[in-house]
KEBA-853729 format. One record per atom (N, C-alpha, C): residue in three letters; x, y, z. Coordinates in pm, whole numbers, plus 50000, padded with zeros to 5 digits. Each point is the difference from the previous one (the first is absolute). Example, Ala and Ser with C-alpha at 12.3 -4.5 7.8 and 13.67 -1.06 7.14 Angstrom:
<atoms>
ALA513194943150780;ALA499115011950000;ALA500905012050000;SER499655010549928;SER500825011950006;SER499235010950073;
</atoms>
This chain:
<atoms>
MET015455040110249;MET501565003649960;MET500175002149889;LYS500505013149928;LYS500265004049884;LYS501755001949996;ILE499944996549886;ILE501854997349973;ILE499935012049867;CYS501135006849984;CYS500165005749883;CYS501634996149962;VAL499944999349871;VAL501484994049934;VAL500285009249881;VAL500925002049999;VAL500705008749909;VAL500984993549945;GLY500014995249868;GLY501294989949909;GLY499374998649922;SER500714991249923;SER499624997149868;SER499024990949946;THR499724995249864;THR499284993849931;THR500804990749882;MET500014988849966;MET500734998349919;MET499234986649933;VAL500294997749907;VAL499224987449931;VAL501104988250000;ASP499604990150059;ASP501204983850010;ASP499494991349874;LEU501534998049908;LEU500174993549919;LEU500684987050053;VAL499344990550050;VAL500524987250077;VAL500664991249924;THR501024997149994;THR500384982849909;THR500524988950114;ARG499574991449958;ARG500504987650122;ARG500914992749936;VAL500894997750082;VAL501074992549908;VAL500634990050071;SER500744989649983;SER500674991850106;SER500905003650081;ARG500655007949921;ARG501505011750076;ARG500265013849928;LEU500125006650061;LEU500375013149956;LEU500845000649895;PRO499855001949870;PRO501394999749902;PRO501065008150050;ALA501054999049935;ALA501195003250041;ALA500335010749888;MET500735009049988;MET500505013449925;MET500354991849867;GLY498965008049887;GLY500354996049873;GLY498964987749972;GLU499394993450096;GLU499334987749956;GLU498604997649995;THR499544996749889;THR498794996049933;THR499454987150092;LEU498195005350047;LEU500134985850066;LEU498254999349993;ALA499914985249959;ALA498295000949988;ALA499344999750115;GLY498725006150043;GLY499565000050146;GLY498784991549985;HIS499504999450088;HIS498884992050064;HIS498625009049948;SER499865008350049;SER498505008049978;SER500235015250003;PHE499135008249960;PHE500165014550005;PHE498505005750061;ALA500065012050075;ALA498715002450022;ALA500105014150015;LEU498835009450002;LEU500285017350049;LEU499244998850101;GLY500425010150107;GLY499135003050090;GLY500775013850030;TYR499065006750131;TYR500025010250064;TYR500955000150097;GLY501355011150005;GLY500225004150121;GLY500755011550021;GLY501355002650037;GLY500705012850048;GLY499984996250151;LYS500895004250091;LYS499835002250112;LYS499125003850068;GLY499895016149937;GLY498705004550083;GLY498254993649934;GLY500034993749914;GLY498764995749938;GLY499934984450115;ASN501104994450005;ASN499734984450065;ASN499885008250180;GLN500555005250018;GLN499735006450178;GLN498305004750015;ALA499885001349904;ALA498555010050029;ALA498974987749958;ILE500114989749874;ILE499244989950020;ILE499784988150097;THR501275001050073;THR500194990750115;THR499205005950082;ALA500215013150023;ALA499015006050114;ALA498815000649998;ALA499685001549830;ALA498395000450009;ALA499524987049994;LYS500744985749955;LYS499184988850018;LYS500294994350143;LEU500405006850107;LEU500024996250121;LEU498995009850088;GLY499215008849896;GLY498825009450038;GLY500435011850052;ALA501035004649981;ALA500255015650043;ALA499195008149898;ASN499985009950019;ASN499485014549894;ASN501295003249952;VAL500405000349875;VAL501245002149952;VAL499625008449886;ALA501025013450006;ALA500095008149902;ALA501534999549949;LEU499885000449845;LEU501564999249981;LEU500125013449912;VAL501335004350018;VAL500625013549925;VAL500904992749871;THR499924999949913;THR500724993949856;THR499935004149909;ARG500805002949865;ARG499635002349867;ARG500264986349934;ILE498815001149877;ILE500284993349924;ILE500085002849856;GLY500324994049887;GLY499865002349870;GLY498965003149940;GLY499005007849905;GLY499235001949916;GLY500074985449886;ASP500144993550027;ASP499884984749943;ASP499324986550035;ARG500104992049930;ARG499184988150040;ARG500434994950125;PHE501255001149992;PHE500584993950181;PHE499225005650084;GLY500055011449969;GLY499545010050145;GLY498385002550006;GLU499284997549880;GLU498804997750010;GLU499684984650102;GLY500964988949972;GLY499524988350056;GLY500225003050148;ALA501165004450011;ALA500425004850144;ALA498935007750106;LEU499505011349922;LEU498705006650056;LEU498774989150026;ALA499844992349944;ALA499014992849985;ALA500004991050123;ASN501474996249995;ASN500384986450118;ASN499985004950152;TYR500145018350015;TYR500155003650099;TYR498465004150049;ARG498935002249906;ARG498975003150038;ARG499024986150041;ASP500434985349921;ASP499494989150010;ASP500054995450143;HIS501695004850051;HIS500014995850152;HIS499485009350104;GLY499405013349987;GLY499595009850074;GLY501025006150077;VAL501095007949908;VAL500765009650036;VAL499625011849909;ASP500425007650085;ASP499135015350008;ASP500845005249854;GLY499765002649876;GLY500505006649886;GLY500065013349958;ARG499725006950116;ARG499985013849955;ARG501255006950003;TYR501104994950033;TYR501395003149977;TYR501064991349938;VAL499154990649929;VAL500564995049896;VAL499645009049869;LEU501145002149971;LEU500415011649878;LEU500394990949881;GLN499535009249892;GLN500284990749858;GLN500625011449933;ASP501244996649935;ASP500565006349958;ASP500555001249843;ALA499535005849875;ALA500074993249892;ALA501375003349940;GLN501025008950092;GLN501085001249941;GLN501104991750047;HIS499564988350063;HIS500734987450016;HIS499444987250022;VAL500354990649963;VAL499644984350033;VAL499994998050121;THR499304987050025;THR499544993150116;THR501254994550036;GLY500504999250116;GLY501364991550046;GLY499914987649975;VAL501124991349968;VAL499664988149951;VAL501214993050128;ALA500014988550031;ALA500934990350071;ALA500004984949922;THR501295001049942;THR500044985649968;THR500274989550085;ILE499374990050041;ILE500604988950091;ILE500234986249936;PHE501354996750063;PHE500194987449970;PHE499834991250164;VAL498944989149963;VAL500014992350141;VAL500634980649984;ASP500904999050063;ASP500584989049953;ASP498904984650120;ASP500584989749930;ASP499214990850099;ASP500314997550138;ALA500935007750073;ALA500485001450153;ALA499155011950040;ALA499295005349944;ALA499175012650029;ALA500695009850052;GLN501275004949904;GLN500855009549984;GLN499595008649928;ASN500265013449998;ASN499815006349844;ASN500795012749973;CYS500265003949886;CYS500945011050014;CYS498965013949883;ILE500005011150012;ILE499035010049972;ILE500645011949920;VAL500085002149880;VAL500165014649965;VAL498695004349959;ILE499855016550069;ILE499345006749937;ILE500215015649939;VAL498815004149937;VAL499985012149926;VAL499145006550073;PRO500245012150029;PRO498995007950120;PRO498875006749924;GLY500435002849892;GLY499095009449931;GLY499405014350088;ALA498874998749997;ALA498815009650042;ALA500505001550156;ASN500454988850075;ASN500365001850123;ASN501125011750035;ASP500865000449924;ASP500915011849996;ASP499595011249999;ALA498825004049947;ALA499275012849984;ALA499455004050137;LEU499594991450087;LEU499465003750161;LEU500625011450034;SER499375007150041;SER500635013550034;SER499385003350177;ALA500855011450051;ALA499374999450134;ALA498895010149976;ALA499825007649923;ALA498675006549966;ALA498414985949989;ASP500184991149929;ASP499184990049983;ASP500144994550125;VAL500854998350103;VAL499564997550145;VAL499415012850082;GLY500485010349976;GLY499035010050056;GLY498485000749992;ALA499594995549855;ALA498875001649965;ALA499094988750086;ALA501054990450078;ALA499014988650038;ALA500185001150183;ALA500185013450030;ALA500695000250126;ALA498884996050094;GLY498735002049959;GLY498744996350093;GLY499824984350047;ALA500654991249843;ALA499474989850029;ALA501544992650130;ILE501045010149931;ILE501464996150128;ILE499445004150111;ALA499525009350037;ALA499865005150150;ALA498934992850080;ALA499024991649887;ALA498674991450086;ALA500544986650027;ALA501284995549909;ALA500164986150059;ALA500425000350110;ASP500094985350047;ASP501144995050146;ASP500794997349932;VAL500704994949903;VAL501204999549948;VAL500505000749850;VAL500955005949971;VAL500245007849877;VAL501464986449971;VAL499654995549878;VAL501154993649942;VAL500795008149881;CYS501064998050000;CYS501065004049901;CYS500904990449946;GLN500794998849887;GLN500984994649985;GLN500845006249848;LEU501014997049949;LEU500735003549909;LEU500034996749835;GLU498904996149971;GLU499574996949879;GLU499405012649912;VAL500105013850096;VAL499225011549971;VAL501255010250034;PRO500095012149956;PRO500955006550044;PRO500075005750126;VAL501104999450061;VAL500325000250155;VAL499145017350083;ALA499715011549887;ALA499345009850046;ALA498444993750010;ALA499384992249928;ALA498754995850015;ALA499844995850173;ALA501184988050020;ALA500034993350150;ALA499695011850089;ILE501115009649986;ILE500365007950081;ILE498495012050030;ALA499544999249893;ALA498825010050006;ALA498964997150110;ALA499754984349936;ALA498804991950086;ALA500635000750127;PHE501124995450051;PHE500054999350103;PHE500175009050141;ARG500345014749883;ARG500015016550114;ARG498164999050033;ILE499744998549888;ILE498275001950035;ILE499244988150137;ALA500884989349978;ALA499454991750064;ALA500265001150144;ARG501575005650019;ARG500175004150119;ARG499735010350045;GLY499545007649903;GLY499535014950071;GLY498034994750095;ALA499344990849928;ALA498834996550049;ALA500334988350102;GLY500794997050063;GLY500504983950082;GLY499884989949933;VAL499844998749874;VAL499894986349912;VAL501184990250011;LYS499864990150055;LYS501244990850004;LYS500414993049869;THR501435003749956;THR500554996349888;THR500694988549976;ILE499814996649911;ILE501224985049956;ILE500734999949862;PHE500934999749994;PHE501215002449877;PHE500364988949996;ASN499674995349883;ASN500664989349946;ASN501034999149870;PRO501475005850047;PRO500915001949935;PRO500504996049860;ALA499074996549914;ALA500174991149883;ALA499455003249868;PRO500884999649901;PRO501494996350020;PRO501055007050059;ALA501404994750076;ALA500695008250039;ALA500625013349980;ALA500035009750054;ALA500535011349905;ALA500005008050133;ALA501655010849961;ALA500125012250092;ALA498615005750006;VAL499755005150119;VAL499015010350028;VAL500205010150069;PRO499245012550019;PRO500375009450117;PRO500034994450101;ASP500415006450073;ASP499914994450191;ASP498805003750042;GLU499215011149940;GLU498665002950041;GLU498854989349981;ILE499874989549917;ILE499144993749956;ILE500394987450164;TRP501114994950020;TRP500334995850118;TRP499305006050142;ARG499705010450028;ARG499595008150130;ARG498525002849989;LEU499704995449865;LEU498255000649996;LEU499994986949991;THR500314990650032;THR499814984649926;THR499604996450171;ASP498874993350065;ASP500064994850095;ASP500424985849973;VAL499944991249935;VAL500254987949967;VAL500554996549876;ALA501244997449964;ALA500694997449864;ALA500174982749993;VAL499304996949867;VAL500204985450015;VAL500674995149871;PRO501054999949999;PRO501164996149873;PRO500194981450013;ASN500104995649891;ASN500664986750015;ASN501344999050042;GLU500734987249973;GLU501535003150044;GLU500735001149918;THR499434997549841;THR501225009449930;THR499725012249985;GLU499005007550000;GLU499535014250012;GLU500935002250134;ALA499884996550116;ALA500765004950135;ALA501205000049971;ALA500634990149939;ALA501594997049952;ALA500495012349960;LEU499135005049861;LEU500325006349878;LEU499845019550069;LEU499155000850110;LEU499665011650042;LEU501005005050147;THR500854988950041;THR500625002050151;THR501444992349937;GLY500284996149851;GLY501644994150020;GLY500474990150090;LEU498724993550061;LEU500414988250100;LEU499404985649971;ALA500444989050032;ALA499554989749938;ALA498774996550101;VAL499214992650007;VAL498834999050037;VAL499804979850006;ASP501154997149990;ASP499944984949982;ASP499374990950123;ASP499895003850146;ASP499734996150092;ASP499155009050095;ASP499314996350108;ASP499115007550105;ASP501085012050009;ALA501114998950078;ALA500865010650059;ALA500195012449900;GLN500294993949893;GLN500335007949858;GLN498955006749975;ALA498854996949964;ALA498775006749982;ALA499415011350102;GLU500324993150130;GLU499445010150132;GLU501165013249971;THR501334997049976;THR500565010949962;THR499955008249904;ALA499604995149856;ALA499685006649896;ALA498405008550022;ALA499344992050093;ALA498845010050039;ALA500105007850082;ARG501104999150069;ARG499965013350113;ARG501065012349939;ALA500594994349893;ALA500285014149904;ALA499055007249930;LEU498934995150003;LEU498715003149904;LEU499315007650117;LEU499924998150112;LEU499675004050116;LEU500605013950025;ALA501644998149959;ALA500585014050066;ALA499775010149891;ARG499504997949894;ARG499665006249882;ARG498685008550047;GLY499204998350088;GLY498875005150033;GLY498574990750002;ALA500204988249973;ALA498824988749974;ALA499735000950129;GLY498544999950038;GLY499474993950119;GLY499904985050036;ALA499994994149912;ALA500534985950016;ALA500184992349857;VAL500394986250017;VAL500354995649851;VAL499634981750023;ILE499544996249910;ILE499614987149955;ILE500874991749892;LEU500954994650000;LEU500594995349926;LEU499284986149960;THR499554996249888;THR499234990149914;THR501134991349971;LEU500384984950046;LEU500844994849972;LEU499774987849890;GLY498615002249940;GLY499784987249916;GLY499654988350067;ARG500494988249999;ARG500124987650045;ARG500325001550158;ARG500745010150050;ARG500645000350118;ARG498485009350118;GLY499335001549925;GLY499195007550104;GLY500265016049977;SER499855007350092;SER500085014750014;SER500885001850145;LEU500355010150015;LEU500395007350127;LEU499395013350015;VAL499455001350125;VAL499975016850035;VAL500595004450081;VAL500405011849965;VAL501345008350039;VAL499035015350063;THR500205002450134;THR499775011450059;THR501395006450070;PRO500095015550030;PRO500635001250098;PRO500054991650133;ASP499164995150006;ASP499764988750162;ASP500474989450021;GLY500444991949895;GLY500084986249924;GLY499664993249907;ARG500044990349988;ARG499574989849874;ARG499134988250042;GLU498984996049915;GLU499194987449953;GLU500234991149890;ARG500334990549999;ARG500194987349917;ARG498354994949962;ILE499635006749873;ILE498824989449950;ILE500104989449941;ILE500044989250048;ILE500184983949948;ILE498865000549873;PRO500984990349902;PRO499345004849854;PRO499244983149998;VAL498845000449933;VAL499374989549972;VAL500704989149895;THR499484990149973;THR500324989649881;THR499084995949921;VAL499855004349851;VAL499044998249960;VAL500704994949871;ASP498854996049952;ASP500644995749830;ASP500105006949893;ALA500895005949976;ALA500425018249916;ALA499584999149850;VAL499365008049884;VAL499874996549915;VAL500665011049933;ASP499545012650040;ASP500665009549911;ASP499955013150131;SER501135006350061;SER500475007750083;SER499775012049911;THR499455002849911;THR499955015349967;THR498575005550051;GLY500475015550073;GLY499365005650082;GLY499275000850119;ALA501034988850025;ALA499884995750139;ALA500715011650109;GLY500885004050005;GLY500415012950047;GLY498595011549992;ASP499224999949900;ASP499315009349986;ASP498224997150082;ALA500044988450006;ALA498844991650081;ALA500815007250154;TYR500834995350006;TYR500555000750169;TYR499585015650019;VAL500595008149977;VAL499445017349989;VAL498905002650007;GLY499354996549893;GLY498095003650002;GLY499564991550148;THR500234989950016;THR499604992050129;THR500725009550104;LEU500945001950028;LEU500825009550136;LEU498925013349973;ALA499805004449920;ALA499015015350001;ALA498644998950057;VAL499584989849934;VAL498744992350035;VAL499754998250170;CYS500914991450000;CYS500094996950181;CYS500435009350106;LEU500815011749946;LEU500155011250092;LEU498755008450007;ALA499595002249900;ALA498915007949993;ALA498394994050059;ALA500514985450030;ALA498804996850100;ALA500384999850116;GLY501425001750077;GLY500145003250111;GLY500824990550065;PHE501034993949890;PHE500714989050076;PHE501565008050044;SER500734994450076;SER501135003850056;SER500774996649872;LEU501075006749936;LEU501164996849932;LEU500134986749994;VAL500514991950063;VAL500704985650015;VAL498614991649977;ASP498835002050071;ASP498854992049918;ASP499485003649864;ALA500355011349961;ALA499145001349820;ALA501044992349988;ALA501505001649979;ALA501384990549966;ALA499554986549976;ARG499554993850124;ARG499404988249975;ARG498994995349940;ARG499155009649978;ARG498754996249888;ARG500635003049866;ALA500965009349981;ALA500255004249877;ALA500814986749936;ASN500774996250092;ASN500944988349926;ASN499204985449982;LEU498685000350048;LEU499474987649994;LEU499265004049865;VAL499475011550015;VAL499315004949851;VAL500834996649873;ALA501105006350024;ALA501054999549873;ALA500814985949997;ALA499894988150071;ALA500144989949973;ALA498754989849943;LEU499035004450016;LEU499064991749922;LEU500025010049863;SER499965011249945;SER500295001549882;SER500704993949913;VAL501174995350055;VAL500834994949930;VAL499724985049931;THR498884997150053;THR499274984649997;THR499415000849891;ARG499905011549911;ARG498965002549899;ARG500715005549847;ALA499734994949917;ALA500995008249875;ALA499275016249995;GLY500955004449927;GLY499745019249992;GLY500335009350098;THR499305012249958;THR500255009250139;THR498795002150059;GLN499365011949951;GLN498685002850054;GLN499064990849970;THR499974987749929;THR499344989650018;THR500254991050128;SER501095000150056;SER500764993350069;SER499475004050168;PHE499865011750043;PHE499495004750134;PHE498614998049997;PRO499644995450144;PRO498724990850039;PRO499085015050020;ASP499074992150021;ASP498815010750025;ASP499835001450152;PHE499065005350092;PHE499894996450166;PHE499964987150029;ALA498904998149953;ALA499704985650044;ALA501114987749991;THR500585001049859;THR501064993550007;THR501504998850073;ALA500025015050014;ALA500895000650116;ALA500024995650092;GLU498705003750067;GLU499564997250149;GLU500064985650043;GLN499624991249903;GLN499864985850006;GLN501744998050003;PHE500675003149932;PHE501654996749994;PHE500685006950141;VAL499645007850036;VAL500425007650137;VAL499724994050110;ALA498734989649989;ALA499444995750095;ALA500724984650031;ARG500874997649901;ARG500724985950012;ARG501145005050121;TYR499805011450001;TYR501435002050100;TYR499955009750125;ASN498234993950010;ASN499545010150150;ASN499845015650007;PHE499715001849879;PHE500095017350006;PHE498655001349891;VAL499645009350099;VAL498765008349910;VAL500765013449898;LEU499314997649869;LEU500525010749916;LEU499795014850061;LEU499245004949999;LEU499255012950070;LEU498905000650109;PRO500435008350103;PRO498764999950113;PRO498775001049949;ALA498894994150104;ALA498775002449940;ALA499455013549978;ALA500695006450048;ALA499395013250028;ALA500595007749874;SER500594993649926;SER500545006549864;SER499225003549861;THR499755011549995;THR498745002049903;THR500784995449854;LEU499264991349918;LEU500254996249859;LEU499255003949900;HIS500455003749874;HIS499285005149917;HIS499854989349903;VAL498434996749942;VAL499954985849953;VAL499985007349861;VAL500994994549893;VAL499705003649874;VAL498894993349973;
</atoms>
């Protein structure tokens, strides 16, 4: 299973608080931790922890945060050939507040992520064309994502587009997308439609299908997820867990989805497994530290009478 992720690298500065502060309020926190994140990095680390061979195309700063991020990728077995160090920019930073109800708010400073270019992506064309699945998000310039998807489409490689953070994008990216995976907030912003129930969520998903996406999966937090294709829809029922920290759950979902699709599962079966791994991730604090390895994820999904991956899948042991 080969996954190529084109996306962001961030350093996460995480503060835990009893509740999220009001505007202008100073609030004492419980704890602070520094970790590694960014949607691109998170999705790459998820896939690597689950046993996939992962290449990541990203930019980091020529600073200590960047050095730490690169070492973190190497430690997890992510191919670092296309992790580009950029002395002209700082490494991206995400300041994250997590409350006692496991809800969060996040402010990001993109830094070097904003400099990732279509030319950078073109230099990684071999890794993109050799992948089973290519994943992109919107924490890097959309031109980089479009360049990656053009290469992938030309090579017959499946594409997953995580339109986060939500932003207006050229129609071409939807036409190059096999599976779009927005959350409910992003779907509402992208379409201007409410997604308060399944019927509304399906309507919003079909609006994205109309723009050219091959299929849409709406991740709905505690409500599970909804798979919508031109032929119908499938509700993925949520599982009940004791949530500790929801940060990164969407990235755990996308990374797992990519691995399961690369392993040959149908879209619905891949979504079922992604739903379970994302649920497991919220039972742990942190972002990448909350993502399970293959053995842990396999044990968890077995409780629901699933196998995580087919027996014939080729795992990359880090």
